[in-house]
Each structure stands twice: as structure tokens, then as C-alpha cells.
mmCIF file as Biopython writes it, N, C-alpha, C and O atoms, coordinates in Angstrom:
data_model
#
loop_
_atom_site.group_PDB
_atom_site.id
_atom_site.type_symbol
_atom_site.label_atom_id
_atom_site.label_alt_id
_atom_site.label_comp_id
_atom_site.label_asym_id
_atom_site.label_entity_id
_atom_site.label_seq_id
_atom_site.pdbx_PDB_ins_code
_atom_site.Cartn_x
_atom_site.Cartn_y
_atom_site.Cartn_z
_atom_site.occupancy
_atom_site.B_iso_or_equiv
_atom_site.auth_seq_id
_atom_site.auth_asym_id
_atom_site.pdbx_PDB_model_num
ATOM 1   N N  . MET A ? 1  ? -1.051  -19.303 -1.697  1.0 0.0 1  A 1 
ATOM 2   C CA . MET A ? 1  ? -1.981  -20.258 -1.135  1.0 0.0 1  A 1 
ATOM 3   C C  . MET A ? 1  ? -1.205  -21.288 -0.326  1.0 0.0 1  A 1 
ATOM 4   O O  . MET A ? 1  ? -0.096  -21.685 -0.686  1.0 0.0 1  A 1 
ATOM 5   N N  . ASN A ? 2  ? -1.807  -21.703 0.755   1.0 0.0 2  A 1 
ATOM 6   C CA . ASN A ? 2  ? -1.167  -22.758 1.528   1.0 0.0 2  A 1 
ATOM 7   C C  . ASN A ? 2  ? -1.662  -24.112 1.030   1.0 0.0 2  A 1 
ATOM 8   O O  . ASN A ? 2  ? -2.461  -24.173 0.095   1.0 0.0 2  A 1 
ATOM 9   N N  . HIS A ? 3  ? -1.204  -25.173 1.632   1.0 0.0 3  A 1 
ATOM 10  C CA . HIS A ? 3  ? -1.533  -26.520 1.140   1.0 0.0 3  A 1 
ATOM 11  C C  . HIS A ? 3  ? -3.003  -26.871 1.254   1.0 0.0 3  A 1 
ATOM 12  O O  . HIS A ? 3  ? -3.444  -27.817 0.600   1.0 0.0 3  A 1 
ATOM 13  N N  . SER A ? 4  ? -3.784  -26.157 2.052   1.0 0.0 4  A 1 
ATOM 14  C CA . SER A ? 4  ? -5.208  -26.458 2.177   1.0 0.0 4  A 1 
ATOM 15  C C  . SER A ? 4  ? -6.064  -25.622 1.225   1.0 0.0 4  A 1 
ATOM 16  O O  . SER A ? 4  ? -7.292  -25.671 1.290   1.0 0.0 4  A 1 
ATOM 17  N N  . GLY A ? 5  ? -5.419  -24.856 0.344   1.0 0.0 5  A 1 
ATOM 18  C CA . GLY A ? 5  ? -6.159  -24.061 -0.623  1.0 0.0 5  A 1 
ATOM 19  C C  . GLY A ? 5  ? -6.586  -22.705 -0.105  1.0 0.0 5  A 1 
ATOM 20  O O  . GLY A ? 5  ? -7.224  -21.945 -0.834  1.0 0.0 5  A 1 
ATOM 21  N N  . GLN A ? 6  ? -6.254  -22.381 1.128   1.0 0.0 6  A 1 
ATOM 22  C CA . GLN A ? 6  ? -6.580  -21.086 1.708   1.0 0.0 6  A 1 
ATOM 23  C C  . GLN A ? 6  ? -5.456  -20.094 1.392   1.0 0.0 6  A 1 
ATOM 24  O O  . GLN A ? 6  ? -4.299  -20.490 1.250   1.0 0.0 6  A 1 
ATOM 25  N N  . PRO A ? 7  ? -5.793  -18.817 1.283   1.0 0.0 7  A 1 
ATOM 26  C CA . PRO A ? 7  ? -4.733  -17.830 1.065   1.0 0.0 7  A 1 
ATOM 27  C C  . PRO A ? 7  ? -3.724  -17.886 2.208   1.0 0.0 7  A 1 
ATOM 28  O O  . PRO A ? 7  ? -4.089  -18.076 3.368   1.0 0.0 7  A 1 
ATOM 29  N N  . ALA A ? 8  ? -2.462  -17.717 1.863   1.0 0.0 8  A 1 
ATOM 30  C CA . ALA A ? 8  ? -1.409  -17.727 2.876   1.0 0.0 8  A 1 
ATOM 31  C C  . ALA A ? 8  ? -1.536  -16.498 3.764   1.0 0.0 8  A 1 
ATOM 32  O O  . ALA A ? 8  ? -1.981  -15.442 3.316   1.0 0.0 8  A 1 
ATOM 33  N N  . GLU A ? 9  ? -1.150  -16.640 5.002   1.0 0.0 9  A 1 
ATOM 34  C CA . GLU A ? 9  ? -1.142  -15.511 5.942   1.0 0.0 9  A 1 
ATOM 35  C C  . GLU A ? 9  ? -0.104  -14.497 5.460   1.0 0.0 9  A 1 
ATOM 36  O O  . GLU A ? 9  ? 1.024   -14.875 5.143   1.0 0.0 9  A 1 
ATOM 37  N N  . PRO A ? 10 ? -0.470  -13.220 5.401   1.0 0.0 10 A 1 
ATOM 38  C CA . PRO A ? 10 ? 0.503   -12.235 4.928   1.0 0.0 10 A 1 
ATOM 39  C C  . PRO A ? 10 ? 1.676   -12.094 5.897   1.0 0.0 10 A 1 
ATOM 40  O O  . PRO A ? 10 ? 1.528   -12.292 7.103   1.0 0.0 10 A 1 
ATOM 41  N N  . ASN A ? 11 ? 2.828   -11.754 5.356   1.0 0.0 11 A 1 
ATOM 42  C CA . ASN A ? 11 ? 4.014   -11.523 6.161   1.0 0.0 11 A 1 
ATOM 43  C C  . ASN A ? 11 ? 3.818   -10.201 6.901   1.0 0.0 11 A 1 
ATOM 44  O O  . ASN A ? 11 ? 3.788   -9.137  6.282   1.0 0.0 11 A 1 
ATOM 45  N N  . ARG A ? 12 ? 3.688   -10.271 8.208   1.0 0.0 12 A 1 
ATOM 46  C CA . ARG A ? 12 ? 3.370   -9.098  9.024   1.0 0.0 12 A 1 
ATOM 47  C C  . ARG A ? 12 ? 4.403   -7.982  8.848   1.0 0.0 12 A 1 
ATOM 48  O O  . ARG A ? 12 ? 4.036   -6.813  8.725   1.0 0.0 12 A 1 
ATOM 49  N N  . ASP A ? 13 ? 5.696   -8.334  8.836   1.0 0.0 13 A 1 
ATOM 50  C CA . ASP A ? 13 ? 6.747   -7.326  8.702   1.0 0.0 13 A 1 
ATOM 51  C C  . ASP A ? 13 ? 6.679   -6.642  7.343   1.0 0.0 13 A 1 
ATOM 52  O O  . ASP A ? 13 ? 6.875   -5.430  7.246   1.0 0.0 13 A 1 
ATOM 53  N N  . LEU A ? 14 ? 6.404   -7.408  6.299   1.0 0.0 14 A 1 
ATOM 54  C CA . LEU A ? 14 ? 6.297   -6.849  4.955   1.0 0.0 14 A 1 
ATOM 55  C C  . LEU A ? 14 ? 5.101   -5.903  4.855   1.0 0.0 14 A 1 
ATOM 56  O O  . LEU A ? 14 ? 5.212   -4.820  4.280   1.0 0.0 14 A 1 
ATOM 57  N N  . VAL A ? 15 ? 3.971   -6.303  5.406   1.0 0.0 15 A 1 
ATOM 58  C CA . VAL A ? 15 ? 2.771   -5.469  5.378   1.0 0.0 15 A 1 
ATOM 59  C C  . VAL A ? 15 ? 3.018   -4.175  6.148   1.0 0.0 15 A 1 
ATOM 60  O O  . VAL A ? 15 ? 2.664   -3.094  5.679   1.0 0.0 15 A 1 
ATOM 61  N N  . GLU A ? 16 ? 3.623   -4.284  7.325   1.0 0.0 16 A 1 
ATOM 62  C CA . GLU A ? 16 ? 3.913   -3.093  8.131   1.0 0.0 16 A 1 
ATOM 63  C C  . GLU A ? 16 ? 4.846   -2.144  7.390   1.0 0.0 16 A 1 
ATOM 64  O O  . GLU A ? 16 ? 4.638   -0.931  7.394   1.0 0.0 16 A 1 
ATOM 65  N N  . SER A ? 17 ? 5.863   -2.694  6.760   1.0 0.0 17 A 1 
ATOM 66  C CA . SER A ? 17 ? 6.816   -1.877  6.003   1.0 0.0 17 A 1 
ATOM 67  C C  . SER A ? 17 ? 6.119   -1.165  4.847   1.0 0.0 17 A 1 
ATOM 68  O O  . SER A ? 17 ? 6.378   0.013   4.598   1.0 0.0 17 A 1 
ATOM 69  N N  . ALA A ? 18 ? 5.246   -1.863  4.146   1.0 0.0 18 A 1 
ATOM 70  C CA . ALA A ? 18 ? 4.521   -1.267  3.019   1.0 0.0 18 A 1 
ATOM 71  C C  . ALA A ? 18 ? 3.604   -0.143  3.491   1.0 0.0 18 A 1 
ATOM 72  O O  . ALA A ? 18 ? 3.510   0.894   2.835   1.0 0.0 18 A 1 
ATOM 73  N N  . ILE A ? 19 ? 2.932   -0.337  4.615   1.0 0.0 19 A 1 
ATOM 74  C CA . ILE A ? 19 ? 2.042   0.695   5.149   1.0 0.0 19 A 1 
ATOM 75  C C  . ILE A ? 19 ? 2.839   1.937   5.528   1.0 0.0 19 A 1 
ATOM 76  O O  . ILE A ? 19 ? 2.442   3.058   5.210   1.0 0.0 19 A 1 
ATOM 77  N N  . VAL A ? 20 ? 3.958   1.736   6.204   1.0 0.0 20 A 1 
ATOM 78  C CA . VAL A ? 20 ? 4.805   2.867   6.590   1.0 0.0 20 A 1 
ATOM 79  C C  . VAL A ? 20 ? 5.277   3.614   5.355   1.0 0.0 20 A 1 
ATOM 80  O O  . VAL A ? 20 ? 5.263   4.845   5.335   1.0 0.0 20 A 1 
ATOM 81  N N  . GLU A ? 21 ? 5.696   2.888   4.322   1.0 0.0 21 A 1 
ATOM 82  C CA . GLU A ? 21 ? 6.180   3.538   3.105   1.0 0.0 21 A 1 
ATOM 83  C C  . GLU A ? 21 ? 5.060   4.326   2.425   1.0 0.0 21 A 1 
ATOM 84  O O  . GLU A ? 21 ? 5.290   5.435   1.943   1.0 0.0 21 A 1 
ATOM 85  N N  . MET A ? 22 ? 3.855   3.765   2.382   1.0 0.0 22 A 1 
ATOM 86  C CA . MET A ? 22 ? 2.736   4.481   1.761   1.0 0.0 22 A 1 
ATOM 87  C C  . MET A ? 22 ? 2.374   5.729   2.558   1.0 0.0 22 A 1 
ATOM 88  O O  . MET A ? 22 ? 2.050   6.763   1.974   1.0 0.0 22 A 1 
ATOM 89  N N  . LEU A ? 23 ? 2.427   5.645   3.880   1.0 0.0 23 A 1 
ATOM 90  C CA . LEU A ? 23 ? 2.146   6.822   4.700   1.0 0.0 23 A 1 
ATOM 91  C C  . LEU A ? 23 ? 3.205   7.905   4.481   1.0 0.0 23 A 1 
ATOM 92  O O  . LEU A ? 23 ? 2.883   9.093   4.482   1.0 0.0 23 A 1 
ATOM 93  N N  . GLU A ? 24 ? 4.453   7.507   4.296   1.0 0.0 24 A 1 
ATOM 94  C CA . GLU A ? 24 ? 5.517   8.472   4.015   1.0 0.0 24 A 1 
ATOM 95  C C  . GLU A ? 24 ? 5.300   9.139   2.659   1.0 0.0 24 A 1 
ATOM 96  O O  . GLU A ? 24 ? 5.502   10.345  2.517   1.0 0.0 24 A 1 
ATOM 97  N N  . ILE A ? 25 ? 4.887   8.351   1.661   1.0 0.0 25 A 1 
ATOM 98  C CA . ILE A ? 25 ? 4.584   8.906   0.338   1.0 0.0 25 A 1 
ATOM 99  C C  . ILE A ? 25 ? 3.453   9.917   0.457   1.0 0.0 25 A 1 
ATOM 100 O O  . ILE A ? 25 ? 3.537   11.019  -0.086  1.0 0.0 25 A 1 
ATOM 101 N N  . ALA A ? 26 ? 2.399   9.543   1.165   1.0 0.0 26 A 1 
ATOM 102 C CA . ALA A ? 26 ? 1.251   10.436  1.344   1.0 0.0 26 A 1 
ATOM 103 C C  . ALA A ? 26 ? 1.683   11.730  2.035   1.0 0.0 26 A 1 
ATOM 104 O O  . ALA A ? 26 ? 1.286   12.822  1.627   1.0 0.0 26 A 1 
ATOM 105 N N  . GLU A ? 27 ? 2.495   11.599  3.076   1.0 0.0 27 A 1 
ATOM 106 C CA . GLU A ? 27 ? 2.949   12.781  3.816   1.0 0.0 27 A 1 
ATOM 107 C C  . GLU A ? 27 ? 3.749   13.724  2.913   1.0 0.0 27 A 1 
ATOM 108 O O  . GLU A ? 27 ? 3.581   14.942  2.980   1.0 0.0 27 A 1 
ATOM 109 N N  . ARG A ? 28 ? 4.617   13.160  2.070   1.0 0.0 28 A 1 
ATOM 110 C CA . ARG A ? 28 ? 5.393   13.995  1.141   1.0 0.0 28 A 1 
ATOM 111 C C  . ARG A ? 28 ? 4.491   14.740  0.165   1.0 0.0 28 A 1 
ATOM 112 O O  . ARG A ? 28 ? 4.854   15.801  -0.341  1.0 0.0 28 A 1 
ATOM 113 N N  . GLU A ? 29 ? 3.320   14.181  -0.095  1.0 0.0 29 A 1 
ATOM 114 C CA . GLU A ? 29 ? 2.360   14.817  -1.002  1.0 0.0 29 A 1 
ATOM 115 C C  . GLU A ? 29 ? 1.384   15.726  -0.267  1.0 0.0 29 A 1 
ATOM 116 O O  . GLU A ? 29 ? 0.444   16.247  -0.869  1.0 0.0 29 A 1 
ATOM 117 N N  . GLY A ? 30 ? 1.604   15.918  1.039   1.0 0.0 30 A 1 
ATOM 118 C CA . GLY A ? 30 ? 0.741   16.795  1.822   1.0 0.0 30 A 1 
ATOM 119 C C  . GLY A ? 30 ? -0.530  16.137  2.320   1.0 0.0 30 A 1 
ATOM 120 O O  . GLY A ? 30 ? -1.478  16.826  2.697   1.0 0.0 30 A 1 
ATOM 121 N N  . ILE A ? 31 ? -0.562  14.825  2.327   1.0 0.0 31 A 1 
ATOM 122 C CA . ILE A ? 31 ? -1.736  14.081  2.790   1.0 0.0 31 A 1 
ATOM 123 C C  . ILE A ? 31 ? -1.419  13.533  4.180   1.0 0.0 31 A 1 
ATOM 124 O O  . ILE A ? 31 ? -0.454  12.789  4.353   1.0 0.0 31 A 1 
ATOM 125 N N  . SER A ? 32 ? -2.233  13.901  5.166   1.0 0.0 32 A 1 
ATOM 126 C CA . SER A ? 32 ? -1.992  13.417  6.523   1.0 0.0 32 A 1 
ATOM 127 C C  . SER A ? 32 ? -2.318  11.926  6.611   1.0 0.0 32 A 1 
ATOM 128 O O  . SER A ? 32 ? -3.057  11.387  5.787   1.0 0.0 32 A 1 
ATOM 129 N N  . ALA A ? 33 ? -1.757  11.278  7.621   1.0 0.0 33 A 1 
ATOM 130 C CA . ALA A ? 33 ? -2.037  9.859   7.830   1.0 0.0 33 A 1 
ATOM 131 C C  . ALA A ? 33 ? -3.537  9.634   8.009   1.0 0.0 33 A 1 
ATOM 132 O O  . ALA A ? 33 ? -4.093  8.674   7.476   1.0 0.0 33 A 1 
ATOM 133 N N  . ALA A ? 34 ? -4.185  10.521  8.758   1.0 0.0 34 A 1 
ATOM 134 C CA . ALA A ? 34 ? -5.631  10.386  8.982   1.0 0.0 34 A 1 
ATOM 135 C C  . ALA A ? 34 ? -6.404  10.503  7.665   1.0 0.0 34 A 1 
ATOM 136 O O  . ALA A ? 34 ? -7.344  9.747   7.420   1.0 0.0 34 A 1 
ATOM 137 N N  . ASP A ? 35 ? -5.999  11.456  6.823   1.0 0.0 35 A 1 
ATOM 138 C CA . ASP A ? 35 ? -6.676  11.618  5.529   1.0 0.0 35 A 1 
ATOM 139 C C  . ASP A ? 35 ? -6.434  10.412  4.628   1.0 0.0 35 A 1 
ATOM 140 O O  . ASP A ? 35 ? -7.341  9.965   3.926   1.0 0.0 35 A 1 
ATOM 141 N N  . PHE A ? 36 ? -5.211  9.887   4.646   1.0 0.0 36 A 1 
ATOM 142 C CA . PHE A ? 36 ? -4.901  8.707   3.840   1.0 0.0 36 A 1 
ATOM 143 C C  . PHE A ? 36 ? -5.762  7.519   4.277   1.0 0.0 36 A 1 
ATOM 144 O O  . PHE A ? 36 ? -6.342  6.822   3.444   1.0 0.0 36 A 1 
ATOM 145 N N  . LEU A ? 37 ? -5.837  7.300   5.575   1.0 0.0 37 A 1 
ATOM 146 C CA . LEU A ? 37 ? -6.659  6.194   6.079   1.0 0.0 37 A 1 
ATOM 147 C C  . LEU A ? 37 ? -8.132  6.401   5.756   1.0 0.0 37 A 1 
ATOM 148 O O  . LEU A ? 37 ? -8.849  5.443   5.470   1.0 0.0 37 A 1 
ATOM 149 N N  . GLN A ? 38 ? -8.584  7.652   5.802   1.0 0.0 38 A 1 
ATOM 150 C CA . GLN A ? 38 ? -9.978  7.952   5.442   1.0 0.0 38 A 1 
ATOM 151 C C  . GLN A ? 38 ? -10.219 7.627   3.968   1.0 0.0 38 A 1 
ATOM 152 O O  . GLN A ? 38 ? -11.271 7.095   3.614   1.0 0.0 38 A 1 
ATOM 153 N N  . MET A ? 39 ? -9.247  7.946   3.106   1.0 0.0 39 A 1 
ATOM 154 C CA . MET A ? 39 ? -9.393  7.621   1.682   1.0 0.0 39 A 1 
ATOM 155 C C  . MET A ? 39 ? -9.503  6.113   1.490   1.0 0.0 39 A 1 
ATOM 156 O O  . MET A ? 39 ? -10.332 5.647   0.708   1.0 0.0 39 A 1 
ATOM 157 N N  . LEU A ? 40 ? -8.674  5.347   2.198   1.0 0.0 40 A 1 
ATOM 158 C CA . LEU A ? 40 ? -8.757  3.887   2.097   1.0 0.0 40 A 1 
ATOM 159 C C  . LEU A ? 40 ? -10.099 3.391   2.621   1.0 0.0 40 A 1 
ATOM 160 O O  . LEU A ? 40 ? -10.721 2.511   2.026   1.0 0.0 40 A 1 
ATOM 161 N N  . ASP A ? 41 ? -10.536 3.961   3.734   1.0 0.0 41 A 1 
ATOM 162 C CA . ASP A ? 41 ? -11.812 3.563   4.335   1.0 0.0 41 A 1 
ATOM 163 C C  . ASP A ? 41 ? -12.983 3.886   3.416   1.0 0.0 41 A 1 
ATOM 164 O O  . ASP A ? 41 ? -14.017 3.219   3.453   1.0 0.0 41 A 1 
ATOM 165 N N  . SER A ? 42 ? -12.811 4.913   2.593   1.0 0.0 42 A 1 
ATOM 166 C CA . SER A ? 42 ? -13.871 5.320   1.660   1.0 0.0 42 A 1 
ATOM 167 C C  . SER A ? 42 ? -13.890 4.475   0.397   1.0 0.0 42 A 1 
ATOM 168 O O  . SER A ? 42 ? -14.757 4.655   -0.458  1.0 0.0 42 A 1 
ATOM 169 N N  . GLY A ? 43 ? -12.939 3.552   0.273   1.0 0.0 43 A 1 
ATOM 170 C CA . GLY A ? 43 ? -12.958 2.636   -0.856  1.0 0.0 43 A 1 
ATOM 171 C C  . GLY A ? 43 ? -11.835 2.799   -1.864  1.0 0.0 43 A 1 
ATOM 172 O O  . GLY A ? 43 ? -11.779 2.063   -2.849  1.0 0.0 43 A 1 
ATOM 173 N N  . MET A ? 44 ? -10.936 3.755   -1.633  1.0 0.0 44 A 1 
ATOM 174 C CA . MET A ? 44 ? -9.825  3.910   -2.559  1.0 0.0 44 A 1 
ATOM 175 C C  . MET A ? 44 ? -8.909  2.691   -2.458  1.0 0.0 44 A 1 
ATOM 176 O O  . MET A ? 44 ? -8.579  2.232   -1.364  1.0 0.0 44 A 1 
ATOM 177 N N  . ARG A ? 45 ? -8.509  2.183   -3.610  1.0 0.0 45 A 1 
ATOM 178 C CA . ARG A ? 45 ? -7.586  1.048   -3.619  1.0 0.0 45 A 1 
ATOM 179 C C  . ARG A ? 45 ? -6.155  1.553   -3.513  1.0 0.0 45 A 1 
ATOM 180 O O  . ARG A ? 45 ? -5.832  2.624   -4.025  1.0 0.0 45 A 1 
ATOM 181 N N  . VAL A ? 46 ? -5.299  0.787   -2.851  1.0 0.0 46 A 1 
ATOM 182 C CA . VAL A ? 46 ? -3.895  1.156   -2.704  1.0 0.0 46 A 1 
ATOM 183 C C  . VAL A ? 46 ? -3.248  1.317   -4.073  1.0 0.0 46 A 1 
ATOM 184 O O  . VAL A ? 46 ? -2.473  2.250   -4.284  1.0 0.0 46 A 1 
ATOM 185 N N  . ALA A ? 47 ? -3.554  0.425   -5.000  1.0 0.0 47 A 1 
ATOM 186 C CA . ALA A ? 47 ? -2.983  0.517   -6.348  1.0 0.0 47 A 1 
ATOM 187 C C  . ALA A ? 47 ? -3.366  1.837   -7.007  1.0 0.0 47 A 1 
ATOM 188 O O  . ALA A ? 47 ? -2.548  2.429   -7.711  1.0 0.0 47 A 1 
ATOM 189 N N  . ASP A ? 48 ? -4.591  2.311   -6.794  1.0 0.0 48 A 1 
ATOM 190 C CA . ASP A ? 48 ? -5.012  3.591   -7.356  1.0 0.0 48 A 1 
ATOM 191 C C  . ASP A ? 48 ? -4.233  4.746   -6.739  1.0 0.0 48 A 1 
ATOM 192 O O  . ASP A ? 48 ? -3.853  5.684   -7.440  1.0 0.0 48 A 1 
ATOM 193 N N  . PHE A ? 49 ? -3.992  4.682   -5.438  1.0 0.0 49 A 1 
ATOM 194 C CA . PHE A ? 49 ? -3.204  5.704   -4.758  1.0 0.0 49 A 1 
ATOM 195 C C  . PHE A ? 49 ? -1.795  5.757   -5.335  1.0 0.0 49 A 1 
ATOM 196 O O  . PHE A ? 49 ? -1.287  6.831   -5.655  1.0 0.0 49 A 1 
ATOM 197 N N  . LEU A ? 50 ? -1.169  4.592   -5.465  1.0 0.0 50 A 1 
ATOM 198 C CA . LEU A ? 50 ? 0.198   4.542   -5.981  1.0 0.0 50 A 1 
ATOM 199 C C  . LEU A ? 50 ? 0.263   5.050   -7.412  1.0 0.0 50 A 1 
ATOM 200 O O  . LEU A ? 50 ? 1.197   5.765   -7.773  1.0 0.0 50 A 1 
ATOM 201 N N  . THR A ? 51 ? -0.714  4.690   -8.226  1.0 0.0 51 A 1 
ATOM 202 C CA . THR A ? 51 ? -0.763  5.168   -9.604  1.0 0.0 51 A 1 
ATOM 203 C C  . THR A ? 51 ? -0.902  6.690   -9.631  1.0 0.0 51 A 1 
ATOM 204 O O  . THR A ? 51 ? -0.236  7.360   -10.421 1.0 0.0 51 A 1 
ATOM 205 N N  . ALA A ? 52 ? -1.753  7.233   -8.781  1.0 0.0 52 A 1 
ATOM 206 C CA . ALA A ? 52 ? -1.942  8.684   -8.715  1.0 0.0 52 A 1 
ATOM 207 C C  . ALA A ? 52 ? -0.661  9.396   -8.282  1.0 0.0 52 A 1 
ATOM 208 O O  . ALA A ? 52 ? -0.430  10.545  -8.659  1.0 0.0 52 A 1 
ATOM 209 N N  . MET A ? 53 ? 0.157   8.725   -7.504  1.0 0.0 53 A 1 
ATOM 210 C CA . MET A ? 53 ? 1.420   9.301   -7.048  1.0 0.0 53 A 1 
ATOM 211 C C  . MET A ? 53 ? 2.544   9.075   -8.061  1.0 0.0 53 A 1 
ATOM 212 O O  . MET A ? 53 ? 3.676   9.508   -7.845  1.0 0.0 53 A 1 
ATOM 213 N N  . GLY A ? 54 ? 2.223   8.386   -9.182  1.0 0.0 54 A 1 
ATOM 214 C CA . GLY A ? 54 ? 3.221   8.133   -10.216 1.0 0.0 54 A 1 
ATOM 215 C C  . GLY A ? 54 ? 4.128   6.963   -9.911  1.0 0.0 54 A 1 
ATOM 216 O O  . GLY A ? 54 ? 5.239   6.880   -10.435 1.0 0.0 54 A 1 
ATOM 217 N N  . ILE A ? 55 ? 3.665   6.058   -9.068  1.0 0.0 55 A 1 
ATOM 218 C CA . ILE A ? 55 ? 4.446   4.883   -8.682  1.0 0.0 55 A 1 
ATOM 219 C C  . ILE A ? 55 ? 3.751   3.651   -9.242  1.0 0.0 55 A 1 
ATOM 220 O O  . ILE A ? 55 ? 2.619   3.356   -8.858  1.0 0.0 55 A 1 
ATOM 221 N N  . PRO A ? 56 ? 4.413   2.922   -10.148 1.0 0.0 56 A 1 
ATOM 222 C CA . PRO A ? 56 ? 3.768   1.726   -10.695 1.0 0.0 56 A 1 
ATOM 223 C C  . PRO A ? 56 ? 3.562   0.681   -9.604  1.0 0.0 56 A 1 
ATOM 224 O O  . PRO A ? 56 ? 4.479   0.377   -8.840  1.0 0.0 56 A 1 
ATOM 225 N N  . ALA A ? 57 ? 2.387   0.153   -9.542  1.0 0.0 57 A 1 
ATOM 226 C CA . ALA A ? 57 ? 2.054   -0.881  -8.556  1.0 0.0 57 A 1 
ATOM 227 C C  . ALA A ? 57 ? 1.797   -2.174  -9.315  1.0 0.0 57 A 1 
ATOM 228 O O  . ALA A ? 57 ? 0.856   -2.257  -10.104 1.0 0.0 57 A 1 
ATOM 229 N N  . ASP A ? 58 ? 2.613   -3.163  -9.083  1.0 0.0 58 A 1 
ATOM 230 C CA . ASP A ? 58 ? 2.478   -4.462  -9.724  1.0 0.0 58 A 1 
ATOM 231 C C  . ASP A ? 58 ? 2.188   -5.484  -8.635  1.0 0.0 58 A 1 
ATOM 232 O O  . ASP A ? 58 ? 2.992   -5.664  -7.720  1.0 0.0 58 A 1 
ATOM 233 N N  . ALA A ? 59 ? 1.056   -6.147  -8.729  1.0 0.0 59 A 1 
ATOM 234 C CA . ALA A ? 59 ? 0.638   -7.083  -7.689  1.0 0.0 59 A 1 
ATOM 235 C C  . ALA A ? 59 ? 1.651   -8.189  -7.457  1.0 0.0 59 A 1 
ATOM 236 O O  . ALA A ? 59 ? 1.783   -8.681  -6.336  1.0 0.0 59 A 1 
ATOM 237 N N  . GLU A ? 60 ? 2.374   -8.589  -8.505  1.0 0.0 60 A 1 
ATOM 238 C CA . GLU A ? 60 ? 3.339   -9.671  -8.338  1.0 0.0 60 A 1 
ATOM 239 C C  . GLU A ? 60 ? 4.650   -9.200  -7.728  1.0 0.0 60 A 1 
ATOM 240 O O  . GLU A ? 60 ? 5.254   -9.903  -6.918  1.0 0.0 60 A 1 
ATOM 241 N N  . ASP A ? 61 ? 5.086   -8.013  -8.118  1.0 0.0 61 A 1 
ATOM 242 C CA . ASP A ? 61 ? 6.393   -7.539  -7.693  1.0 0.0 61 A 1 
ATOM 243 C C  . ASP A ? 61 ? 6.349   -6.542  -6.548  1.0 0.0 61 A 1 
ATOM 244 O O  . ASP A ? 61 ? 7.397   -6.130  -6.052  1.0 0.0 61 A 1 
ATOM 245 N N  . GLY A ? 62 ? 5.149   -6.143  -6.117  1.0 0.0 62 A 1 
ATOM 246 C CA . GLY A ? 62 ? 5.053   -5.125  -5.086  1.0 0.0 62 A 1 
ATOM 247 C C  . GLY A ? 62 ? 5.302   -3.762  -5.701  1.0 0.0 62 A 1 
ATOM 248 O O  . GLY A ? 62 ? 5.097   -3.576  -6.900  1.0 0.0 62 A 1 
ATOM 249 N N  . PHE A ? 63 ? 5.736   -2.816  -4.901  1.0 0.0 63 A 1 
ATOM 250 C CA . PHE A ? 63 ? 6.042   -1.504  -5.451  1.0 0.0 63 A 1 
ATOM 251 C C  . PHE A ? 63 ? 7.400   -1.088  -4.966  1.0 0.0 63 A 1 
ATOM 252 O O  . PHE A ? 63 ? 7.877   -1.509  -3.912  1.0 0.0 63 A 1 
ATOM 253 N N  . ASP A ? 64 ? 8.005   -0.250  -5.767  1.0 0.0 64 A 1 
ATOM 254 C CA . ASP A ? 64 ? 9.345   0.222   -5.463  1.0 0.0 64 A 1 
ATOM 255 C C  . ASP A ? 64 ? 9.349   1.729   -5.637  1.0 0.0 64 A 1 
ATOM 256 O O  . ASP A ? 64 ? 9.034   2.241   -6.711  1.0 0.0 64 A 1 
ATOM 257 N N  . CYS A ? 65 ? 9.699   2.421   -4.596  1.0 0.0 65 A 1 
ATOM 258 C CA . CYS A ? 65 ? 9.688   3.869   -4.660  1.0 0.0 65 A 1 
ATOM 259 C C  . CYS A ? 65 ? 11.052  4.413   -4.286  1.0 0.0 65 A 1 
ATOM 260 O O  . CYS A ? 65 ? 11.584  4.118   -3.216  1.0 0.0 65 A 1 
ATOM 261 N N  . ASP A ? 66 ? 11.604  5.203   -5.176  1.0 0.0 66 A 1 
ATOM 262 C CA . ASP A ? 66 ? 12.856  5.898   -4.892  1.0 0.0 66 A 1 
ATOM 263 C C  . ASP A ? 66 ? 12.531  7.376   -4.705  1.0 0.0 66 A 1 
ATOM 264 O O  . ASP A ? 66 ? 13.269  8.250   -5.160  1.0 0.0 66 A 1 
ATOM 265 N N  . CYS A ? 67 ? 11.414  7.639   -4.027  1.0 0.0 67 A 1 
ATOM 266 C CA . CYS A ? 67 ? 10.929  9.016   -3.852  1.0 0.0 67 A 1 
ATOM 267 C C  . CYS A ? 67 ? 11.820  9.788   -2.905  1.0 0.0 67 A 1 
ATOM 268 O O  . CYS A ? 67 ? 11.567  10.963  -2.638  1.0 0.0 67 A 1 
#
């Protein structure tokens, strides 16, 4: 949160890096980028995707994949 009580703006580089890493994980599992985005658009949560891939997702610590 910033000083006005609004959520802080996300770090663009961090978000981009996380998206790229998730797309790479999906690709290794045979899921195309288009299919992955469709799953997100259909309501799948990122944490659920990571859990299904066997990667613990912790909101405070982010995720770490040595895949």
C-alpha cells in the first residue's frame, strides 16, 4: 500500500518476469501460450495453476521454480 491507502503500483519488470516464467512452465507441460491465457481468462487463478504444476505459490514470497 502506498501512503494514501491505495495498493502500490506493481513492479512492471517483476510482473513481466513472472508472466514469462509461467508461460515457460506451461510450455514445458505442453500447454500453449494461447491455451494458458484462455485458462486465465476463464477464471483459473495463477496460484491454482502453480499448485497443479507442483510449484508452491506463496503470496508473500512469490514463487520459485527450479524446473
